[in-house]
N, C-alpha and C positions, 0 to 999 in steps of 0.2 A: 549422536543423532541418527535416527533410522530413516532410510529412504524407502518410501512405498513404491514398489514396482507394480504396474498394472493400473487398474481403475480405482484403487482405494486410497489415493493420495489424500492425506488429511490436511485441511486448511484450518489453521488456528484463527480465531476471530477475537478481536479485542474491541471493547466499547470505546466510544468517543471520550468519555471521562478518563478511562485507563490510558488511552493514547496521549491525552493532554498531560497527564501526570508524567508519562515517560518522556515526552518532549521537554517538559519543564525540568526534568532531572537530567537532561542531556543523554538519554538512553535510547532514543529512537530517531531514525531518519525516515521521512515519509516520501514514497514514490507514488505520484498521482498518475494513473494510466488513462485518464480522460484525454480527449483531443485538445489541441492547443487553444482553440477558442473557448472551450468550457473552462479550462484551467485559468485562462486570462480573466474570465468573468468572476472568479473567486476560488481560492484554494486555502488549504491549511498552511499557516505561516511556515516558511522554510522548506516547503515541499519541493521536490524535483519533478519536473514533468517528463514522462516517458509514455507517449500515447500508445495504447494497445495496438493500433493499426501498424505500428512499426516496432513493437516491443520485442526485444531480444534479451533473454536472461543474461547473456554474456556482456551486455552493455550496462548492466546495473552499476551504479556508483559504488565506490569503496565506502562503506559505512563507518570505517574507522573504529570498529569495536561496538558500534551501536546496533540495535536491532532494526533491520529494514522492514518497514510496514507498508504494504501496498494499499491504495485506496482508489475508488472511482466514485461515481455518483451514488449508487445504491448497493454495490457489492458484487454484481454479476461480472463486470469486466475485470475487477481485481481478482476474482476467483479464476477467470480464464487465464490471466497473467500468471497466477500461482501455478496453474497446470503447466504452463510453459516453463516455469522455473523448475518444477518437479521433473519434467522431461529432460531438462538440461542438468539435472542434479545440482541445481543451485540451492544454497541453504536458506532460501527465503520461503517461509511457510505461513506467514501471518498477514491478515488484512483487516481493515476497519469494518466491523459489522455495521451494515446500514450505510456505509460510505460517507461521502461528503454531506449528503442529505442529513444523516444522523449527527454529524459534527455541527452543522449550521443550526439544526433543531435544538441541540444542547446549548446553544448560545455561546459557543466557543469562538475565538477570534478568527476572522477571515481576512486573508491578504488578497489584494487586487493589483 
C-alpha cells in the first residue's frame, strides 16, 4: 500500500450495492462519521458511530481483517475523515460514494 504525502491523497469510493455485498460476505466494517443524533435516526446495520467532530484515526476499531469503510450522509464528511486517516497514516482509504443517502436510496436495510 502506498501512502500519498501532500494534497494528493486518493479516496477509494465504493457504491452502496458493493458495500452491501461486502457486509454480507463479512468483508467490511462500517464506521459512520455522522453526529450521534443523525446516527440514531438511521444507519447501516452493524455500523460503528465515530462522529467527525471528535474523530481520531487512532481510535478506529480493530476491523479484524475486514476492510474499514467510512460513511456519512453524502460523502463530504467521510472524505474529511479519510484525510485525517491519511495524515495519521492509517490504512483506511475507502468511503461510501453518496453516503448514507445513497444507501437508503438503494433500498438497503436501515438500522435504528
